[in-house]
C-alpha positions in Angstrom: -0.4 18.0 -9.4 0.2 14.5 -7.8 -2.7 12.3 -7.6 -3.1 8.7 -6.2 -6.2 6.7 -6.6 -6.8 3.3 -5.0 -9.2 0.6 -6.2 -9.8 -3.1 -5.7 -11.3 -3.0 -2.2 -14.4 -4.9 -1.3 -16.1 -7.4 1.0 -14.7 -10.9 1.1 -14.8 -14.0 3.2 -11.9 -15.0 5.5 -9.3 -17.0 3.6 -9.9 -15.2 0.3 -7.7 -12.8 -1.6 -7.9 -9.3 -2.9 -5.5 -7.2 -5.1 -5.5 -3.5 -4.5 -4.3 -1.1 -7.2 -3.1 2.5 -6.9 -2.7 4.6 -10.0 -0.2 7.4 -9.6 -0.1 10.5 -11.8 1.9 13.6 -11.8 4.8 12.3 -9.7 7.8 13.5 -11.6 10.7 12.5 -9.4 13.2 9.9 -10.7 13.6 8.4 -7.2 10.6 7.5 -5.1 9.2 5.3 -2.4 5.6 4.1 -2.6 3.8 2.5 0.2 0.6 0.9 1.4 -1.1 1.6 4.8 -4.3 0.7 6.5 -6.3 2.3 9.2 -9.2 1.4 11.4 -11.2 4.1 13.2 -9.5 5.1 16.4 -6.1 3.7 15.5 -3.1 5.2 13.8 -2.3 4.5 10.2 -0.4 1.2 10.0 2.4 0.9 7.4 2.2 -2.4 5.5 4.7 -2.4 2.7 6.8 -0.2 0.5 8.7 -0.3 -2.8 11.3 2.1 -4.0 12.7 3.2 -7.3 15.5 0.7 -7.0 13.0 -2.1 -6.7 13.6 -2.8 -3.0 10.6 -3.9 -1.1 9.8 -4.1 2.6 6.8 -5.7 4.3 5.6 -5.3 7.8 6.0 -8.3 10.1 2.2 -8.2 10.8 1.4 -9.1 7.1 4.6 -10.8 6.0 3.9 -14.0 4.1 0.4 -12.9 3.2 0.8 -9.5 1.5 3.0 -8.6 -1.4 3.7 -5.2 -2.9 4.6 -4.8 -6.6 4.4 -2.1 -9.3 3.9 -1.8 -13.0 6.0 1.2 -14.1 4.6 1.2 -17.6 1.2 1.9 -16.1 2.3 4.0 -13.1 0.4 1.5 -10.9 1.2 0.1 -7.5 -0.3 -3.1 -6.3 -0.9 -4.9 -3.0 -1.7 -8.6 -3.3 -3.5 -9.7 -0.1 -3.9 -13.5 0.5 -5.4 -15.5 3.3 -7.4 -12.5 4.5 -8.5 -12.4 8.1 -11.3 -10.4 9.8 -8.6 -8.4 11.5 -7.5 -7.2 8.0 -10.7 -5.1 7.8 -9.7 -1.5 7.4 -9.4 1.4 5.0 -6.4 0.9 2.8 -4.3 3.8 1.5 -1.4 4.2 -0.9 1.2 6.9 -0.5 4.1 8.4 -2.4 7.3 9.9 -1.1 11.0 10.5 -1.7 13.3 7.5 -2.4 15.2 5.3 -2.3 14.3 3.5 0.9 16.9 0.9 2.0 15.5 -0.1 5.3 14.0 -3.5 5.9 10.8 -2.0 7.4 8.4 0.2 5.6 8.6 3.9 6.3 6.0 5.5 8.7 3.2 7.7 7.5 5.1 11.0 8.1 7.6 10.0 5.4 5.1 10.4 2.6 3.9 13.6 1.1 1.1 12.3 -1.1 -1.9 10.1 -0.3 -4.8 8.5 -2.0 -8.4 8.7 -0.6 -8.4 5.1 0.4 -10.3 1.9 -0.5 -12.3 -0.1 2.1 -11.6 -3.8 2.7 -14.0 -5.8 4.8 -13.3 -9.4 5.7 -15.9 -11.5 7.5 
């Protein structure tokens, strides 16, 4: 049973930072791709960043230079460091797990992933 649980969301002021975490359990495959997405009501889920089992990362142009994806394999945890937050970053943020590796320079779309967390809300004012 694969489970992903996000944490670290909250309400911050513009210009501040947040670090989201996603604890992954039950994912037994040796190769993988993990990703972060965000969604606002009425819009499609937007891919933000991905990291695969070879350590390759990709970040969407919309957040490049401000958001960084990383992982701690010893703790089965995925991170999204978000700096210089803007009001337009307000959204529900999700992590996802899928097959790897992923060698593209852009993060995979939502349909690539088979497992999702319930999300964590980020509000920037």
